[in-house]
C-alpha positions, 0 to 999 in steps of 0.5 A: 495578495501577498508580495515577496522579493523572492519566493522559492518553491521547494524546501529541499537542500537547494531551496533551503540553502537559497532561502537561508542565505537570502534571509541572512543577507537581509533587506528582502522579504523571502518566502519558501514553500515545501509540500513535504518536509524541509530538507528534501529527498537527501535528508529524509529519503536518500543520502542520510538514512541510507548511510545509516543503513549502510553502517548497520549493514557493514556491522552485520557483515563484519559480525558474519566474518568475525571468526576470521579475526579470532572473534567468536560471534555465537549464533546467526547474525540477524538484522532488526530492520525496525531498530535500524530505521529507528536509529535513522529517524534519530539521525535525521531528527538531529539534522532537521528536527528544528523544522521551520525555526532556523528559517524564521530566525533569519526572517524567512516565511515558510509555507508548509504546503504545495505551490504552483506557478499560475502566471509570470511572477505569480504563485498559488499555494495549495490553500488558494493564497496568491503570491506575487514575487519579483523573483520566483525560484524553482527548486523542486528537486527530482522524482523517481521514474518508472522504467518502460517495462510492461507491467512494472507500474501495476505492481507494488515496486519499491523506490528508495523511499519504500526501501528505507521506511516502508519495508515490513521485513527483510525480503528473502530475495530482491530484484534491483532494476538499475545499477547506478549509485542508488541501485548498487547502494541498496543492493549492498545494503539488502545483501548484507542484511541477508537478502539474495539480491539480483541487480539487472542493468540494461546498459553494458556495465554496472555503475554506467555513469562511472568509468568502465574500468573503475566500475569493473574493479568493483564487481568482484567485491559485490559478487563476493557478497553474493550480489548477482550482477546482470548487465546488458539485459533487455527486460520485457515484462514484470509481473507481481502475483500478489506475493512475489515478482517475476521479471522476463528477459528478452532471452526468455529467462525469468528472474524471480524475487520477493520484492523489486526495487526500481533503482534507476535515474530520477527526473526533475520534480517540476514535471509534477505540476509546479508549472501550469499548462500556460507556463509549462513550455517555457518553464520546462523548455527555456528555463530548466532543461538546457543542460542545467543552466539557469535561465530567466523567464519573467522573473522565474529562475531554475535552481541547481546545486553546485557547478556542472562538471564542465564548469568545474573543469573550465574553472580549474583550467582558468586557475591554472592559466592564471597561475602560469601568468603570475609565474611568468610575470614574476620571472620577468620582474626578477630578470629586470631587478638583476644587476647587469654585468 
C-alpha cells in the first residue's frame, strides 16, 4: 500500500492547479489521478475548443456580410468542420501537450486511470492499487445531465463533446434544449456555420442565469442571425426515427431537427462513482453539497474553484469598510497634528 500526504482525484482545472501548487511548495508527497485527460472538461471539451469554433463561426459570418463593407467574396461561404476541429486540436495541444511532464518536474506522481474512495483516507485505483493519504481532495468536476423528457435518453443526442469532436457534418437543422451559456454558445456557432437552429427553454427567458433585462437585450442579435429562441415551453416527448429528431411540446406543436443538442446544466462528477456506497452519504451530503463550501470528512476535502459570488461580495464590502476605517483614522490624526489657534 502506497502512502501520500495529499492525493487528488480528478486532474481537471481545479485538481491540476491544486496538485501543481502543492508540488511547487514541496515537503509533501502528492499524487493525482485522472481517468481521461489532464486539463479536464474546459481544456479539452469546453471553453478552449468552443472559442476556436466561435472564432471560425465569426469569420464565416463576416464573410457572408463582407459586401456591406465593400468586399466581394465570390461564391457561397462554406465551413469545413474537420478543418475547424484540426485547428482546435492544435490549440488544445499547445496548452496541454506536455501531458504529465509539468507535474513530474515538481514531484507530483500522476496516475492516468480512474480512482474511487474505499474508506476514510483510502483510495483504490482502477488497476487495484490501494493508496492511503492524510488528505484526499475530490476534484471530479461535472458531468452532463439529461433533461427529464420522455424518450430523449434513448436517442443519439449531442452534448458539448459530440458537438465539438464527433459531428460528422454541419446539420441542416439543430434543436438545442436549454439556453444557458452552453446552449446559446452552440446555437450561435452552428447558426453561423449554416444550420437552422431552434433553441428551446423551459424557463421564462433565455440565458436564465443572467439578469432578465440584459438577456432580453441580446435576443434581437441572436434572432438576426436566424436563431429561433423559444422560452417558456414545456417539452413532453423527444423521438429519434433514425435520421432526425422530433420534440413534442405540451401545446401539441412538434419541432423537428436533424440533430439535437442538450445544452442544459451539469452536475457534480463525484456522483459517477468516485465515492463508494459506504461513503456516498457523507461525501455527497456533508462534503460536497452545502452550497459549494469545503467540508472535511475523515481527511476528505471537496475542491471548488474560486470563491462563491456571495463570498466575493462580502470580501468587497470588507475591503470598502477597511478603506473607510483607514480614511477616518487618517482624518483624526490630521486633526491632531494641526496647530491650535
